[in-house]
Structure formats: C-alpha cells, structure tokens
C-alpha positions in Angstrom: 124.1 86.1 113.8 126.1 88.6 112.5 129.1 90.3 114.5 128.4 92.9 116.2 130.0 96.1 114.1 130.7 99.3 116.6 131.6 101.3 113.5 127.8 102.0 112.6 127.5 103.8 115.8 127.1 107.8 115.3 130.0 108.3 117.0 134.4 107.1 116.7 135.2 104.4 119.2 137.8 105.4 121.9 141.2 106.2 120.4 144.0 108.3 120.5 145.8 108.9 117.3 148.7 110.9 119.3 149.2 108.1 122.1 150.0 105.4 119.4 152.0 107.7 117.0 154.3 108.5 120.4 154.5 104.7 121.1 156.0 104.3 117.6 157.5 107.0 117.6 159.2 106.1 120.9 160.4 102.3 119.2 162.2 104.4 116.6 164.0 106.5 119.8 165.4 103.0 121.3 164.7 99.7 119.3 166.8 97.9 121.1 164.7 98.4 124.7 161.5 99.5 123.3 160.5 97.0 120.3 160.6 94.1 122.6 158.4 95.8 125.0 156.0 97.1 122.4 155.2 93.2 121.1 155.3 91.9 124.7 153.0 94.8 125.9 150.8 96.2 123.2 148.8 93.5 120.7 148.5 94.3 117.4 144.8 95.1 117.6 145.2 97.7 120.7 146.0 100.4 117.5 143.2 101.7 116.1 144.3 103.4 113.0 145.4 100.2 110.5 148.4 102.0 109.8 149.7 101.7 113.1 148.8 98.0 113.4 150.6 97.4 109.7 153.9 99.0 111.2 153.8 97.2 114.4 153.5 94.1 112.2 156.8 95.6 110.2 158.5 95.4 114.0 157.2 92.3 114.5 158.9 91.2 111.3 162.2 92.9 111.9 162.5 91.5 115.3 162.2 87.8 114.4 165.0 88.5 111.8 166.9 90.1 114.5 167.3 93.5 112.7 167.4 96.8 114.0 164.0 98.7 113.5 164.5 102.8 112.0 163.0 104.3 109.7 164.7 102.9 106.9 164.5 99.5 107.7 160.9 99.4 108.5 160.2 101.3 105.6 162.0 98.3 103.8 159.9 96.2 105.7 156.8 97.5 104.3 157.7 98.3 101.0 158.4 93.8 100.7 154.9 93.7 101.9 153.6 96.1 99.5 152.2 97.9 102.5 154.5 101.5 102.7 151.9 103.5 100.7 149.0 102.5 102.2 151.0 103.7 105.5 151.7 107.1 104.3 155.5 106.6 103.1 158.9 107.1 104.3 157.3 110.5 105.3 154.8 109.7 107.9 157.4 107.2 109.4 159.6 109.7 109.8 156.9 112.0 111.3 156.4 109.1 114.1 160.4 109.9 115.3 158.9 113.4 115.7 155.8 112.6 117.4 157.7 111.3 120.6 160.2 113.5 122.1 162.0 110.2 123.6 162.1 106.9 124.5 161.2 107.6 128.1 157.4 108.4 127.9 156.9 104.9 126.3 154.6 104.0 129.9 152.7 106.6 129.6 151.9 106.6 125.7 151.5 102.6 126.1 148.8 102.9 128.8 147.0 105.4 126.7 146.9 103.0 124.1 146.0 100.1 126.0 143.4 101.8 128.0 141.6 102.9 125.0 141.8 99.5 123.4 140.1 98.1 126.4 137.0 100.8 126.2 136.7 99.7 122.7 136.6 95.7 123.8 133.9 97.1 126.5 132.0 98.8 123.5 132.2 95.8 121.5 130.5 93.1 123.9 128.2 96.0 125.0 127.5 96.3 121.2 126.8 92.6 120.7 124.6 92.2 123.9 122.5 94.7 122.2 122.2 93.0 118.7 121.8 89.3 121.0 118.8 91.3 122.5 117.2 91.4 119.5 118.6 88.7 117.1 119.5 85.2 119.4 116.1 84.3 120.1 117.7 82.8 123.1 116.2 82.7 126.3 116.9 85.8 128.4 118.6 84.1 131.4 121.1 82.8 128.6 121.5 86.1 127.1 122.6 87.9 130.2 124.7 84.8 131.4 126.8 85.2 128.4 127.4 88.9 128.3 127.8 88.7 131.9 130.6 86.1 131.1 132.0 88.2 128.6 132.3 91.8 130.7 133.8 89.8 133.9 136.2 88.0 131.2 137.1 91.7 130.1 137.7 93.2 133.4 140.3 90.2 134.1 142.1 90.3 130.4 146.0 91.1 131.0 147.2 93.3 128.3 150.6 93.1 129.3 151.3 92.2 132.5 152.8 89.0 134.3 151.7 88.0 138.0 154.7 86.5 140.1 154.3 84.1 143.0 156.4 86.1 144.4 157.7 89.3 142.6 160.3 90.4 145.3 162.0 87.0 144.9 162.5 88.1 141.1 164.6 90.7 142.0 167.3 88.9 143.4 167.3 86.3 141.1 170.4 87.0 139.4 172.5 86.3 142.7 170.8 82.6 143.0 171.8 81.0 140.2 173.9 78.2 140.0 177.9 79.1 139.2 178.2 76.7 136.1 181.7 74.7 136.4 184.4 75.2 133.8 182.8 75.9 130.4 180.3 72.8 131.1 177.1 73.6 130.4 174.7 73.4 133.2 171.1 71.1 133.2 168.6 71.3 135.8 167.6 68.8 137.8 163.6 67.3 137.6 163.8 65.4 140.7 163.0 61.9 138.9 166.1 60.4 139.4 165.9 57.8 136.1 164.7 60.1 134.2 167.7 62.8 135.1 170.4 59.8 134.8 169.1 59.0 131.4 168.4 62.0 130.2 170.3 64.7 131.8 167.5 66.6 133.4 166.6 70.1 131.6 169.1 71.2 129.2 169.1 74.9 127.6 168.1 75.5 124.5 165.7 72.2 124.7 162.2 72.2 123.3 161.0 69.4 125.4 157.1 68.3 124.6 154.9 66.2 126.9 151.9 64.5 125.3 148.9 63.0 126.6 145.5 62.5 126.4 143.4 64.3 129.0 143.2 63.3 132.5 146.3 61.2 132.4 148.5 64.3 134.7 150.6 66.0 132.0 149.9 69.3 133.8 150.7 68.1 137.1 153.9 67.3 135.2 154.6 70.2 134.1 154.2 72.1 137.3 156.1 69.1 139.3 159.0 70.0 136.7 158.6 73.5 137.1 158.5 73.7 141.0 161.1 71.3 141.3 163.8 74.1 138.7 162.1 76.6 140.9 163.3 75.1 144.3 167.2 75.2 142.9 166.3 79.1 142.2 165.8 79.0 138.9 163.3 81.2 137.6 160.5 79.7 135.6 157.3 81.3 134.2 154.1 78.9 133.3 151.6 80.2 130.4 148.3 78.8 131.2 145.8 78.6 128.5 143.4 75.7 129.8 143.2 77.1 133.7 143.6 80.5 135.1 146.5 81.5 137.7 144.4 81.5 140.9 143.1 77.8 139.8 146.9 76.5 138.4 148.2 77.8 142.1 145.2 76.5 144.1 145.6 73.3 142.6 149.6 72.8 143.0 149.1 74.4 147.0 146.1 71.8 147.4 148.1 69.0 146.3 151.2 69.8 147.8 148.6 69.8 151.2 146.7 66.9 150.4 143.9 68.8 150.5 141.0 68.8 147.9 140.2 72.6 147.3 136.9 71.7 145.8 135.6 70.6 149.3 136.6 73.7 151.0 133.6 74.1 153.1 133.9 70.7 154.8 137.7 71.7 155.4 138.7 71.2 159.0 141.0 73.7 160.7 143.9 71.3 160.2 143.2 71.1 156.5 143.3 74.9 156.1 146.2 74.8 158.3 148.5 72.2 155.8 147.0 74.7 152.8 148.4 77.8 153.7 151.6 76.4 155.0 152.1 75.0 151.2 150.6 78.7 149.9 153.4 80.1 152.1 156.1 77.6 150.4 154.9 78.4 147.3 155.2 81.7 147.1 158.6 81.6 148.4 159.6 80.0 144.5 160.5 82.2 141.8 157.4 81.2 139.7 156.1 83.5 137.4 152.5 82.8 135.9 150.7 84.4 132.7 147.2 83.2 132.1 146.5 85.7 129.4 143.5 84.3 127.4 143.9 83.2 123.6 147.7 84.7 123.7 149.5 84.8 120.3 152.9 82.9 120.3 154.4 86.4 119.1 153.6 88.0 122.1 154.6 84.9 124.2 158.0 85.4 122.3 158.5 88.8 123.3 157.4 88.4 126.7 159.6 85.5 127.4 162.6 87.8 125.9 161.4 90.3 128.1 161.6 88.1 131.3 164.7 86.6 130.5 166.0 90.3 130.7 164.4 91.4 133.8 164.3 88.0 135.9 166.9 85.8 134.4 163.9 83.1 133.4 165.3 79.9 132.9 162.5 77.7 132.4 159.2 78.0 130.3 156.2 76.2 130.7 153.0 76.3 128.0 150.1 74.8 128.9 149.0 73.6 126.4 149.9 74.3 122.6 146.7 73.7 120.8 145.5 76.9 122.8 148.0 79.3 121.3 147.0 81.3 118.6 149.5 83.1 116.0 149.2 86.6 114.4 150.2 85.0 111.1 147.0 83.4 109.5 147.1 80.1 107.5 144.6 78.7 105.3 144.5 75.4 108.0 145.4 75.0 111.5 148.1 72.1 110.8 150.3 75.4 109.2 149.4 77.7 112.7 150.8 74.7 114.8 153.7 74.3 113.0 154.7 78.0 113.0 153.7 77.7 116.9 155.7 74.7 117.2 158.9 76.8 115.1 158.5 79.7 117.3 158.7 77.9 120.4 161.6 75.8 119.6 163.3 79.7 118.3 162.5 80.6 121.8 164.4 78.1 123.4 167.4 78.6 121.4 167.7 82.2 121.2 167.3 82.7 124.9 169.3 79.5 125.9 166.5 78.4 128.1 164.1 75.2 128.4 160.8 75.5 126.8 158.4 72.8 128.1 155.5 72.4 125.8 152.3 70.0 126.7 150.4 68.8 123.7 147.4 66.4 123.3 147.2 63.2 121.5 144.6 63.0 118.6 141.6 60.3 119.6 143.7 57.7 117.2 145.5 56.9 120.4 142.6 55.8 122.4 141.4 53.2 120.0 141.1 49.6 120.8 144.1 48.2 119.6 145.8 51.0 118.2 148.8 50.0 120.6 151.2 52.1 122.6 150.8 55.4 121.7 153.3 57.3 119.4 154.5 60.8 118.9 153.1 60.4 115.4 149.6 61.0 116.6 149.9 64.4 118.0 146.8 66.6 117.2 146.8 68.8 114.8 150.7 68.7 113.6 153.6 66.6 113.1 156.2 69.5 113.0 155.3 69.6 116.8 157.4 66.2 116.7 159.9 67.1 114.0 160.6 70.4 116.3 161.2 68.9 119.8 164.1 67.8 121.3 162.6 65.5 123.6 159.3 63.9 123.3 157.4 62.2 126.1 154.0 60.7 125.8 152.4 59.4 129.4 150.2 57.0 129.2 148.3 54.3 131.7 150.0 51.5 132.5 146.8 49.7 133.2 145.2 50.9 129.8 142.6 52.2 131.6 141.5 55.1 129.0 137.6 55.5 129.1 136.0 58.4 130.9 134.8 57.0 133.7 138.6 55.5 134.7 140.5 58.5 134.0 140.2 60.0 137.3 139.3 58.4 140.6 141.3 60.1 143.2 143.5 57.7 143.7 146.8 56.8 142.9 147.5 55.1 139.1 149.8 53.8 137.1 151.9 55.8 134.5 154.3 55.3 131.6 156.7 58.1 131.2 157.8 57.0 127.6 160.6 59.1 126.0 160.2 58.2 122.5 162.3 61.2 121.3 165.9 62.7 122.9 168.1 64.6 120.3 171.0 64.3 122.5 170.5 61.0 124.3 168.8 57.4 124.0 165.2 56.6 124.2 163.9 55.1 127.4 160.3 54.4 129.2 159.7 54.7 133.1 156.9 53.4 135.0 155.8 56.2 137.2 152.8 56.3 139.7 150.4 59.5 139.6 148.7 60.5 142.7 146.0 62.7 141.8 145.5 64.4 145.4 148.8 65.4 145.9 149.3 65.9 141.9 152.9 64.5 142.0 154.7 62.0 140.0 157.1 59.1 141.3 159.5 56.9 139.7 158.7 53.3 140.2 161.6 52.0 138.2 164.9 51.7 139.4 168.3 53.3 137.3 169.7 50.9 135.2 
C-alpha cells in the first residue's frame, strides 16, 4: 500500500513560515544558547519549509564541529553541501536574522512550529486511515485498531520535553554533588563491590556497553546502576526506546516493593502499601526519563547537552542502541549503528559524563556449541565493540537460553563478563538475578 500523500489535499497542510523564520532567526541572535535548544526541541521535519529543514541541518553540522553559527558560517556550511542557492542564498539567511527581534522570543516561535507540526502529523494519520479504508482489505476491526493506536501514539508523542521523577530535585542537584578530593577524578560507585573494586565504578567520559540476549536482565541492570548513582546524588537521565516511562518506573518501583504490577487486580492492601512506599522513595531521586519514540541520536546528543547544563546530569542510560535512529542516511544499517556508536562516545567525552548503552547480541550467541558469548557477536555492528570503554556481557550461568527457561520468575545465576576495560583488566563476576525484585546481587567475593 502506498504511503498517504497529504500534499494531494485541496488545502495546504498547517504551517507558519513566519514562526519557522523566527525560530531560525533567534539562532543567529544567540547561537550559543539557542542552537542547542533548537536541536534538542525541534526535529528537522517539524519545519514545513524544506529550506528551513536544510538550514537546521546546517546548524547541526556546525554544532557537531563545535563551530559558532552565524550568517557566514551557516552560508559556508550550505555551500559545502551544495545547498546555499536552494535555500535562497546569503540574502535569505540575512533576512532570517531580521525575522526575529531577539532570541527572547524563541520559546514563543518554537511552540507555534511544534503545534503546526503536530497538526500535520494528525492530518497524515487521518489521511492514511482514509486510504486504509479503501485499499487495505483488512477487517474493519483491524483498521480501527491500527489507527486508534496511531492517534494515541500521536497524543503521547514527546516533541522535546523530558519527564523527571521529581522535577524539584533537579533544581538543587548542583548543591548535592560530591566535592572532588584534590585534582583526582571521582567515579560513581555501582554498589556492586567486586565490580567497583576491579573496574573502579562508573567513570566520566566512558561509554559503558551492556549486551545480552533478551530476558537476561540488561534493562534491570541499567536501572539498578542508575538508581545507585541517583542515591549518591548524581542526576541521571534514561532514554527508553523499548518501554514507556510509565512502564519503566512501574517496573522499578514494583521490583523494590516485590510486587507484580501485572497482577494489581489481586493485590492486598499490604501490596499496595509497599508499592506506594517504594514509589515515594523513587520519586525523591534525581532521575529523568525520556521515552520519545524513534529519537535520533543527534537529538539525543543535543538533549543531553541541555540536561547537563540545566540539571548537572552525570549518567545517561540508553535502552537500547538498535532502536535509536539517525538523521544521516546510510546505505546499510551497520553504517548507521556505527555512527550512533561514535556519537554516544562523543556525548560521554564532550560532557564528561558516563553513558551506559544497552545492546542486543545476535542469534549466533545462542547456537549450541557457540561457547561463551563474545563482544564480536554484538548485533549489527562491530563499531560498538571498538567505541566502548567498557564492554559487559550478561549471560545465564546455567546455560538455559531457550524461550521457556529465560524467565521463570525465580532467581537464576548470571555471569557479568567484563570483556573489555580500556583502563583496567577484564574479569568475570557471578551474580544472581532476581526477576521479582529486578535486582542483581554479586555472589563472587572480591579477589
């Protein structure tokens, strides 16, 4: 079935050229402050005018090269891409500067652009629904379900806002940061004694890669590390592509309370009391959540930069790499993953923070006789192994890797295998993963 084409309607889709010009004009007035906000809050396709989409890409290129944006540098970037004339030339860029009286109006212009963008998305979804009615051949119930889901996803779409477990704590994070002793770099303790002893914890500027097959507990380990860092007053943000923020927080709080939230209809008053107490403790932690669907790694980078500036974020979690997208097209997916991997490493280094990214292993790791899983079995890209400062594999110690054995609801042994440690040795720790509590506990003693 051909994609719906909203351009064939008898009226132009909702848009505001003036607001789009105002947004870009604000970038010229105060590029250091506004360009990161542009990249974090307004995706390229939010601009209706193709010229403005192209100019936004030029701003992104300059930010990527740490070059200050002005009419001359943007003009030069467009010239190198062979797109200056299609964007109206340097005269049009100069006119954008005049379109905004000052950078102070950015929020006002941005809200208009995002509002029109959301209306166009709604129009596209409605047009696709009409097309499906006539051409899909699917049962009516299926067509209705598909497009109700599309509309619901649109109403929940996050176009640049980040949720916080407790926003008020974000304003006071700077006061809570641990004072560095002398000039030594301070790591963040994970609460796993042997890992902290041998790897030193989580270090600034490091990309930590955690890879496993499904249902071994990699998301649980990520949230355990994030929660531990937050308890030490280090602000954290988790970009969750696999689960919504609601599902993620429900899972963590349910694990702490040792309650199965999927059976809430059978809860006792004691279950509910434990869950609300756990939720209250979690709400006090400086944890930010962003479940923007299909987020690009470029937008993630810009968002992290803003959160570091505003909230002092020290740990970034990504769940998981293969679900991220990129604004840079590539012929094969492996090239896109390689670009995503390099950008995640750059995020860690340029912000002096720890990035913990989850990845899937390919199916080769599950084949009988394949032996211990290896970093070379990372799904879709070997660049992940190269870019990571620390590479951790999780796999069941009992060797039960079939679907029926992966998740029984009872604790099972897992090997935490540090196969790469750029600034230290490699090692293995044996752990017990408790699915009910969503917690890993080391069982190997410090050596």
